PASEBA-1860 file (N, C-alpha, C; in nm, 3 decimals):
! residues 156
1> MCDTLSAL> 14.245/16.622/16.993/14.186/16.703/16.981/14.073/16.670/16.953 ~ 14.049/16.537/16.870/13.915/16.395/16.863/13.896/16.419/16.975 ~ 13.963/16.373/17.086/13.888/16.315/17.251/13.811/16.438/17.250 ~ 13.957/16.566/17.234/13.895/16.678/17.348/13.708/16.732/17.268 ~ 13.720/16.719/17.181/13.578/16.764/17.063/13.487/16.725/17.117 ~ 13.541/16.560/17.089/13.442/16.455/17.166/13.348/16.467/17.305 ~ 13.428/16.524/17.387/13.403/16.562/17.525/13.290/16.658/17.513 ~ 13.338/16.753/17.464/13.319/16.855/17.478/13.102/16.873/17.420
9> DPTYVAQY> 13.155/16.834/17.246/12.996/16.824/17.200/12.981/16.648/17.129 ~ 12.971/16.609/17.189/12.889/16.423/17.214/12.875/16.365/17.120 ~ 12.746/16.509/17.013/12.710/16.520/16.936/12.734/16.405/16.800 ~ 12.838/16.458/16.811/12.936/16.462/16.624/13.036/16.346/16.709 ~ 13.073/16.291/16.765/13.113/16.184/16.843/13.205/16.109/16.682 ~ 13.129/16.026/16.633/13.166/15.963/16.525/13.175/16.106/16.366 ~ 13.184/16.113/16.342/13.219/16.235/16.392/13.367/16.288/16.328 ~ 13.413/16.359/16.431/13.535/16.398/16.445/13.566/16.235/16.418
17> LGNANLYL> 13.570/16.156/16.511/13.663/16.040/16.465/13.684/16.028/16.330 ~ 13.553/15.984/16.255/13.706/15.979/16.122/13.670/16.096/16.045 ~ 13.634/16.222/16.079/13.798/16.308/16.043/13.932/16.302/16.087 ~ 13.935/16.249/16.220/14.057/16.203/16.262/14.167/16.087/16.255 ~ 14.125/15.978/16.188/14.110/15.884/16.101/14.176/15.890/15.976 ~ 14.088/15.993/15.883/14.138/16.031/15.774/14.282/16.085/15.768 ~ 14.250/16.179/15.809/14.388/16.307/15.889/14.459/16.211/15.908 ~ 14.445/16.106/15.981/14.602/16.048/16.042/14.622/15.933/15.942
25> AQIGQVDY> 14.544/15.913/15.791/14.604/15.832/15.740/14.682/15.933/15.628 ~ 14.569/16.038/15.570/14.697/16.136/15.512/14.842/16.137/15.546 ~ 14.802/16.180/15.731/14.931/16.182/15.753/15.074/16.051/15.740 ~ 14.966/15.951/15.724/15.022/15.832/15.722/15.090/15.827/15.544 ~ 15.095/15.820/15.466/15.069/15.846/15.358/15.201/15.936/15.245 ~ 15.179/16.071/15.371/15.330/16.210/15.367/15.449/16.112/15.351 ~ 15.448/16.032/15.514/15.554/16.004/15.580/15.609/15.902/15.492 ~ 15.498/15.790/15.430/15.510/15.701/15.349/15.584/15.708/15.230
33> HLHEIANA> 15.579/15.792/15.180/15.578/15.910/15.069/15.729/15.919/15.052 ~ 15.768/16.028/15.153/15.906/16.108/15.216/15.965/15.987/15.250 ~ 15.945/15.903/15.353/16.027/15.794/15.313/16.108/15.748/15.191 ~ 16.043/15.706/15.129/16.045/15.619/14.969/16.182/15.755/14.884 ~ 16.141/15.846/14.912/16.240/15.974/14.874/16.308/15.932/14.865 ~ 16.346/15.942/15.034/16.460/15.956/15.074/16.574/15.797/15.046 ~ 16.494/15.721/15.108/16.530/15.581/15.048/16.596/15.572/14.914 ~ 16.561/15.639/14.815/16.566/15.586/14.640/16.736/15.706/14.653
41> RVRDRLVF> 16.763/15.800/14.743/16.810/15.928/14.734/16.947/15.819/14.681 ~ 17.083/15.969/14.541/17.158/15.942/14.547/17.278/16.020/14.529 ~ 17.209/16.152/14.669/17.298/16.193/14.775/17.204/16.265/14.886 ~ 17.281/16.306/15.005/17.200/16.336/15.120/17.204/16.511/15.154 ~ 17.278/16.559/15.070/17.217/16.655/15.149/17.205/16.753/15.049 ~ 17.058/16.910/15.153/17.043/16.994/15.041/17.083/17.140/15.065 ~ 17.124/17.197/14.975/17.142/17.322/14.906/17.046/17.448/14.963 ~ 17.058/17.500/15.080/16.969/17.610/15.097/16.977/17.750/15.092
49> ADRMPWQY> 17.003/17.823/14.965/17.012/17.988/14.979/16.942/18.012/15.044 ~ 16.919/18.031/15.138/16.777/18.084/15.247/16.819/18.035/15.406 ~ 16.712/18.044/15.435/16.722/17.992/15.579/16.701/17.827/15.536 ~ 16.707/17.765/15.649/16.705/17.603/15.664/16.643/17.554/15.801 ~ 16.461/17.615/15.806/16.430/17.568/15.977/16.384/17.403/15.875 ~ 16.441/17.294/15.894/16.393/17.169/15.810/16.467/17.081/15.944 ~ 16.553/17.144/15.997/16.649/17.009/16.088/16.592/16.881/16.118 ~ 16.544/16.931/16.183/16.407/16.788/16.243/16.319/16.706/16.137
57> FLDEFGLR> 16.286/16.712/16.044/16.336/16.701/15.852/16.439/16.589/15.878 ~ 16.530/16.639/15.771/16.711/16.616/15.816/16.704/16.513/15.905 ~ 16.662/16.558/16.049/16.678/16.424/16.106/16.645/16.286/16.036 ~ 16.516/16.287/16.042/16.443/16.225/16.063/16.490/16.111/15.934 ~ 16.555/16.200/15.825/16.554/16.115/15.702/16.682/16.103/15.693 ~ 16.826/16.096/15.719/16.956/16.129/15.805/16.938/16.230/15.623 ~ 16.961/16.356/15.682/17.063/16.455/15.580/17.090/16.527/15.594 ~ 17.171/16.604/15.528/17.276/16.659/15.542/17.188/16.814/15.479
65> ASAAFPGC> 17.203/16.904/15.522/17.239/17.049/15.450/17.279/17.179/15.505 ~ 17.277/17.275/15.386/17.406/17.363/15.421/17.305/17.486/15.365 ~ 17.361/17.585/15.440/17.255/17.742/15.433/17.312/17.801/15.399 ~ 17.243/17.940/15.376/17.322/18.094/15.384/17.295/18.116/15.511 ~ 17.197/18.014/15.608/17.141/18.138/15.703/17.068/18.026/15.849 ~ 17.147/18.051/15.876/17.149/17.866/16.003/16.997/17.967/16.075 ~ 16.915/17.837/16.062/16.775/17.753/16.095/16.691/17.896/16.033 ~ 16.626/17.963/16.121/16.518/18.071/16.056/16.576/18.190/16.170
73> SGEITPSA> 16.677/18.257/16.114/16.815/18.291/16.133/16.714/18.478/16.078 ~ 16.684/18.543/16.143/16.694/18.657/16.094/16.756/18.748/15.973 ~ 16.882/18.720/15.987/16.961/18.776/15.878/16.907/18.808/15.737 ~ 16.929/18.893/15.660/16.880/18.908/15.563/16.962/18.865/15.486 ~ 17.121/18.858/15.504/17.208/18.859/15.353/17.315/18.790/15.422 ~ 17.275/18.677/15.325/17.447/18.602/15.331/17.581/18.684/15.285 ~ 17.667/18.659/15.381/17.843/18.698/15.391/17.853/18.621/15.198 ~ 17.968/18.709/15.118/18.049/18.654/15.050/18.054/18.492/15.058
81> ATMARLHD> 18.174/18.473/15.122/18.198/18.386/15.215/18.130/18.256/15.220 ~ 18.034/18.284/15.294/17.904/18.157/15.247/17.793/18.134/15.137 ~ 17.799/18.209/15.008/17.763/18.265/14.913/17.894/18.167/14.855 ~ 18.020/18.241/14.829/18.061/18.095/14.782/18.113/17.974/14.807 ~ 18.099/17.960/14.997/18.093/17.799/14.992/17.954/17.754/14.965 ~ 17.850/17.807/14.942/17.763/17.704/14.874/17.805/17.655/14.733 ~ 17.802/17.834/14.594/17.864/17.774/14.503/17.907/17.685/14.505 ~ 18.039/17.634/14.568/18.113/17.518/14.593/18.104/17.422/14.598
89> RLVKEHIP> 17.988/17.409/14.677/17.956/17.267/14.716/17.853/17.189/14.640 ~ 17.744/17.297/14.568/17.693/17.216/14.483/17.753/17.186/14.340 ~ 17.871/17.325/14.323/17.955/17.209/14.237/18.033/17.102/14.251 ~ 18.143/17.076/14.357/18.228/17.001/14.348/18.152/16.881/14.404 ~ 17.993/16.898/14.415/17.944/16.721/14.451/17.759/16.765/14.423 ~ 17.857/16.794/14.238/17.773/16.803/14.132/17.586/16.803/14.107 ~ 17.562/16.896/14.291/17.394/16.873/14.338/17.289/16.940/14.239 ~ 17.221/16.918/14.184/17.154/16.954/14.086/17.076/17.119/14.144
97> VVLYLETS> 17.012/17.084/14.271/16.923/17.191/14.332/16.941/17.270/14.424 ~ 16.956/17.422/14.392/16.921/17.500/14.473/16.800/17.539/14.545 ~ 16.770/17.512/14.685/16.629/17.560/14.741/16.598/17.661/14.791 ~ 16.474/17.720/14.805/16.429/17.853/14.837/16.248/17.864/14.920 ~ 16.345/17.919/15.025/16.185/17.885/15.077/16.038/17.973/15.019 ~ 15.868/17.908/15.067/15.781/18.015/15.011/15.772/18.152/15.054 ~ 15.894/18.191/15.135/15.868/18.351/15.248/16.019/18.442/15.164 ~ 16.096/18.371/15.082/16.203/18.435/15.069/16.142/18.403/14.852
105> DGQLARTL> 16.196/18.518/14.797/16.151/18.606/14.654/16.272/18.494/14.561 ~ 16.355/18.469/14.650/16.450/18.361/14.549/16.546/18.388/14.499 ~ 16.590/18.512/14.491/16.720/18.569/14.394/16.772/18.489/14.480 ~ 16.832/18.521/14.603/16.993/18.389/14.592/16.928/18.300/14.538 ~ 16.887/18.194/14.541/16.860/18.066/14.500/16.861/18.128/14.372 ~ 16.847/18.171/14.253/16.851/18.187/14.156/16.980/18.259/14.095 ~ 17.089/18.305/14.209/17.173/18.340/14.154/17.280/18.213/14.166 ~ 17.260/18.157/14.267/17.329/18.038/14.223/17.322/17.931/14.171
113> AAETGAQA> 17.222/17.911/14.118/17.173/17.823/14.024/17.250/17.829/13.887 ~ 17.202/18.005/13.795/17.264/18.085/13.676/17.367/18.090/13.685 ~ 17.454/18.064/13.821/17.606/18.021/13.803/17.665/17.868/13.840 ~ 17.571/17.792/13.916/17.619/17.667/13.874/17.581/17.563/13.766 ~ 17.448/17.587/13.696/17.385/17.485/13.665/17.291/17.447/13.675 ~ 17.231/17.463/13.843/17.154/17.380/13.954/17.002/17.471/13.882 ~ 16.941/17.389/13.909/16.800/17.425/13.911/16.715/17.502/14.057 ~ 16.666/17.643/14.051/16.649/17.720/14.192/16.487/17.634/14.192
121> LQLQSLHT> 16.442/17.587/14.330/16.320/17.562/14.285/16.262/17.578/14.481 ~ 16.154/17.540/14.462/16.076/17.674/14.623/16.061/17.511/14.671 ~ 16.071/17.563/14.806/16.019/17.443/14.917/15.909/17.484/15.005 ~ 15.837/17.430/15.032/15.753/17.504/15.140/15.756/17.451/15.277 ~ 15.826/17.529/15.358/15.873/17.479/15.507/15.811/17.459/15.665 ~ 15.632/17.530/15.576/15.533/17.482/15.644/15.553/17.518/15.727 ~ 15.596/17.693/15.753/15.603/17.750/15.912/15.408/17.874/15.888 ~ 15.492/17.909/15.711/15.357/17.972/15.703/15.239/17.938/15.589
129> ISPADFAA> 15.136/18.029/15.596/15.089/17.986/15.438/14.995/18.098/15.454 ~ 15.034/18.112/15.312/14.996/18.189/15.186/14.826/18.283/15.186 ~ 14.751/18.377/15.192/14.692/18.433/15.178/14.543/18.321/15.076 ~ 14.660/18.345/14.947/14.589/18.298/14.858/14.594/18.134/14.919 ~ 14.685/18.068/14.936/14.685/17.898/14.975/14.579/17.900/15.040 ~ 14.572/17.933/15.201/14.429/17.933/15.334/14.320/17.979/15.213 ~ 14.331/18.013/15.114/14.169/18.052/15.029/14.109/17.946/14.938 ~ 14.270/17.863/14.910/14.239/17.753/14.818/14.201/17.663/14.936
137> GETWVSLM> 14.206/17.659/15.056/14.142/17.501/15.184/14.319/17.398/15.199 ~ 14.386/17.560/15.130/14.562/17.388/15.174/14.539/17.327/15.292 ~ 14.620/17.262/15.303/14.635/17.200/15.415/14.825/17.180/15.456 ~ 14.802/17.127/15.538/14.989/17.081/15.585/15.002/16.951/15.465 ~ 14.894/16.907/15.490/14.956/16.708/15.359/14.958/16.772/15.238 ~ 14.838/16.877/15.204/14.848/16.976/15.083/14.989/17.038/15.019 ~ 15.041/17.090/15.166/15.136/17.157/15.106/15.241/17.065/15.186 ~ 15.280/16.961/15.180/15.363/16.927/15.178/15.411/16.814/15.109
145> TRNYPVLE> 15.270/16.760/15.009/15.315/16.688/14.898/15.291/16.802/14.768 ~ 15.296/16.969/14.770/15.427/17.044/14.728/15.587/16.969/14.659 ~ 15.641/16.934/14.822/15.731/16.925/14.818/15.821/16.766/14.808 ~ 15.741/16.722/14.686/15.789/16.616/14.671/15.865/16.595/14.528 ~ 15.810/16.636/14.439/15.907/16.674/14.309/16.012/16.757/14.358 ~ 15.965/16.868/14.506/16.090/16.915/14.496/16.188/16.827/14.522 ~ 16.198/16.757/14.651/16.246/16.645/14.640/16.385/16.547/14.588 ~ 16.309/16.498/14.541/16.316/16.416/14.439/16.409/16.460/14.316
153> AALW> 16.326/16.567/14.295/16.463/16.630/14.198/16.623/16.702/14.296 ~ 16.608/16.699/14.420/16.716/16.746/14.530/16.781/16.646/14.549 ~ 16.707/16.582/14.547/16.817/16.392/14.631/16.876/16.341/14.554 ~ 16.778/16.309/14.430/16.772/16.169/14.280/16.845/16.220/14.182
END
């Protein structure tokens, strides 16, 4: 994008390059911190009482997931068998966190948390941005950094 903008508007090449380098450095810091979290983990499974749109993330960091819905499924209610499977996994593997996404009301996660003693925490999927976050100038980097303490709680 920097190259294209620079070619279209050469007056601001230095500004485009500076912004690009700053953003690449910020993304590098996010990557570094996520690797730190993943490398210090004591478990390798995330439990989602929601959709699970994080497959690339799981693959990158050698993690596994159990979810109420596959991928970005359009289903709205998980089966009783699915909820029982998630409940059993949380209990048997002593998983302390059940996750839900920012697009969810979190009710399924709170129900499982209440039944298992786990904590229900919201994970930013980075697929959407709320009007309030957009107005506040949130970026991919700032939204992803919100996930650090959630991932630490879930994996440590």
